[in-house]
VEXDREN-2710 file (C-alpha; in Angstrom, 1 decimal):
% VEXDREN-2710
k/r/px/py/pz
1/UNK/-2.2/-45.1/67.8
2/UNK/-2.0/-42.3/70.2
3/UNK/-3.2/-42.8/73.7
4/UNK/-5.6/-40.1/75.0
5/UNK/-4.0/-39.1/78.1
6/UNK/-6.9/-37.6/80.6
7/UNK/-6.2/-35.0/83.7
8/UNK/-8.2/-35.3/86.1
9/UNK/-8.1/-32.8/89.3
10/UNK/-9.5/-34.4/92.1
11/UNK/-9.9/-33.2/96.1
12/UNK/-7.4/-34.5/98.8
13/UNK/-8.6/-36.1/101.7
14/UNK/-5.5/-35.5/103.6
15/UNK/-5.0/-32.0/102.7
16/UNK/-8.3/-30.5/104.2
17/UNK/-9.8/-31.2/100.7
18/UNK/-6.8/-28.8/98.4
19/UNK/-7.0/-29.9/94.6
20/UNK/-4.6/-32.2/92.8
21/UNK/-4.1/-32.8/89.5
22/UNK/-3.2/-36.0/88.2
23/UNK/-1.8/-36.9/84.8
24/UNK/-0.4/-40.2/84.1
25/UNK/2.0/-41.1/87.0
26/UNK/2.7/-36.7/88.1
27/UNK/0.6/-34.9/90.6
28/UNK/0.5/-31.4/91.4
29/UNK/-1.4/-28.9/93.3
30/UNK/-4.2/-26.6/92.0
31/UNK/-4.2/-23.9/93.9
32/UNK/-7.2/-21.4/94.1
33/UNK/-10.0/-20.3/96.6
34/UNK/-11.3/-23.3/98.4
35/UNK/-14.8/-22.5/99.3
36/UNK/-14.4/-21.9/102.6
37/UNK/-12.8/-18.6/102.4
38/UNK/-9.0/-19.9/101.5
39/UNK/-6.9/-19.9/99.3
40/UNK/-4.8/-23.2/98.0
41/UNK/-1.7/-23.1/97.1
42/UNK/-0.3/-24.1/93.5
43/UNK/-0.6/-23.2/89.9
44/UNK/-4.3/-21.5/89.8
45/UNK/-6.4/-22.7/86.7
46/UNK/-5.3/-19.6/84.4
47/UNK/-1.5/-20.1/85.4
48/UNK/-1.9/-23.5/84.5
49/UNK/-3.5/-22.2/80.8
50/UNK/-0.1/-20.1/81.0
51/UNK/2.0/-23.0/81.4
52/UNK/0.5/-24.8/78.5
53/UNK/1.0/-22.0/76.5
54/UNK/4.9/-21.6/77.6
55/UNK/6.2/-25.3/77.6
56/UNK/4.2/-25.8/74.5
57/UNK/5.9/-23.0/72.6
58/UNK/9.1/-23.6/74.4
59/UNK/8.7/-27.5/72.9
60/UNK/7.5/-25.9/68.9
61/UNK/10.3/-23.4/69.1
62/UNK/13.3/-26.1/70.6
63/UNK/12.1/-28.5/67.9
64/UNK/12.4/-26.1/65.1
65/UNK/16.1/-25.1/65.9
66/UNK/16.9/-28.5/66.1
67/UNK/15.5/-29.2/63.2
68/UNK/17.2/-26.2/61.8
69/UNK/20.4/-26.9/63.4
70/UNK/20.6/-23.2/65.1
71/UNK/22.7/-22.3/67.7
72/UNK/20.1/-21.9/70.5
73/UNK/21.7/-22.9/73.6
74/UNK/19.3/-21.3/76.1
75/UNK/15.3/-21.2/76.0
76/UNK/12.7/-19.7/78.5
77/UNK/9.3/-18.5/77.5
78/UNK/7.4/-16.2/80.0
79/UNK/3.4/-16.3/79.5
80/UNK/0.9/-14.1/81.7
81/UNK/-3.0/-13.9/81.2
82/UNK/-4.9/-10.7/81.2
83/UNK/-8.4/-10.4/80.9
84/UNK/-10.1/-8.1/78.4
85/UNK/-12.9/-4.8/79.4
86/UNK/-15.4/-5.3/78.7
87/UNK/-15.8/-6.4/75.5
88/UNK/-12.7/-7.1/74.2
89/UNK/-10.8/-10.4/74.0
90/UNK/-9.0/-11.5/76.8
91/UNK/-4.9/-12.0/75.9
92/UNK/-1.9/-13.8/77.0
93/UNK/1.8/-11.9/77.3
94/UNK/4.6/-14.1/75.9
95/UNK/8.3/-13.1/76.1
96/UNK/10.7/-15.9/74.4
97/UNK/14.6/-15.9/75.6
98/UNK/16.4/-17.0/73.2
99/UNK/20.2/-17.9/74.4
100/UNK/23.0/-18.6/72.0
101/UNK/25.1/-17.2/69.1
102/UNK/21.9/-16.3/67.0
103/UNK/22.3/-13.8/64.4
104/UNK/18.9/-11.7/63.7
105/UNK/17.6/-13.9/60.5
106/UNK/17.7/-17.0/62.9
107/UNK/15.6/-15.1/66.4
108/UNK/13.2/-14.2/63.5
109/UNK/12.7/-17.5/62.4
110/UNK/12.0/-18.9/66.0
111/UNK/9.8/-16.5/67.2
112/UNK/7.7/-16.9/63.7
113/UNK/8.3/-21.1/65.1
114/UNK/6.5/-19.9/68.4
115/UNK/3.1/-18.9/66.3
116/UNK/3.2/-23.0/65.5
117/UNK/2.4/-24.0/68.7
118/UNK/-0.6/-25.8/69.1
119/UNK/-2.1/-24.6/71.8
120/UNK/-1.2/-21.5/71.1
121/UNK/-3.5/-22.2/67.8
122/UNK/-6.1/-23.0/70.5
123/UNK/-6.1/-20.4/71.8
124/UNK/-6.1/-17.7/69.8
125/UNK/-9.3/-18.5/68.4
126/UNK/-10.7/-16.7/71.7
127/UNK/-7.8/-14.8/73.3
128/UNK/-5.2/-13.0/71.2
129/UNK/-1.3/-13.7/72.0
130/UNK/1.3/-11.3/71.7
131/UNK/5.2/-12.5/71.6
132/UNK/7.8/-9.9/71.9
133/UNK/11.9/-11.2/72.5
134/UNK/13.3/-10.1/75.5
135/UNK/16.5/-10.6/77.4
136/UNK/14.8/-12.1/80.4
137/UNK/11.1/-12.8/81.3
138/UNK/11.6/-11.6/84.4
139/UNK/10.2/-8.1/85.7
140/UNK/6.5/-9.7/85.3
141/UNK/3.8/-7.0/86.1
142/UNK/1.0/-9.2/88.1
143/UNK/-0.8/-6.2/89.1
144/UNK/-1.7/-6.6/85.1
145/UNK/-2.9/-10.0/85.1
146/UNK/-6.1/-11.6/85.3
147/UNK/-7.0/-12.6/88.9
148/UNK/-8.9/-16.2/88.8
149/UNK/-10.2/-15.8/92.2
150/UNK/-12.0/-12.5/90.9
151/UNK/-13.1/-14.0/88.1
152/UNK/-14.8/-16.9/90.3
153/UNK/-16.2/-14.1/92.4
154/UNK/-18.4/-12.6/89.6
155/UNK/-20.0/-16.0/88.3
156/UNK/-23.4/-16.2/88.5
157/UNK/-23.5/-19.5/90.1
158/UNK/-27.0/-19.4/92.6
159/UNK/-27.1/-21.6/95.6
160/UNK/-23.7/-23.1/95.8
161/UNK/-22.4/-24.2/99.1
162/UNK/-18.8/-25.4/100.4
163/UNK/-17.6/-28.7/99.9
END
């Protein structure tokens, strides 16, 4: 039977109430607005969502490469989240960098393997995911990415006071 893991995010009273995520024995900071006019360091919820898609994609591609005994020597997956304009779907831009002596057919196979990622299937219900192969994931344009802080400010939440 599969054990269900729960991720818990809680305030850290020893660090001005910054948020910390816990899963199993692992801990990680959660960034974003702290309710007092400051921004905590660490990945914000959009970053964590993108990281989940990137990690799942990498695992799916690596699994398929090993299963097919393909010469994949290095793998890098870059993901950025983009908020859709009024009435349009949100989207994720995903870039794969595949290192090794792979031919065009093997690269195409691994590009398709990226779409087998379970997290991608879940996110694809409400967001578009475009995937491309590239030589590098660097050169990401942060200015086109969704801003978690901006989206949070747009929420119609009345009478909320910082904790």
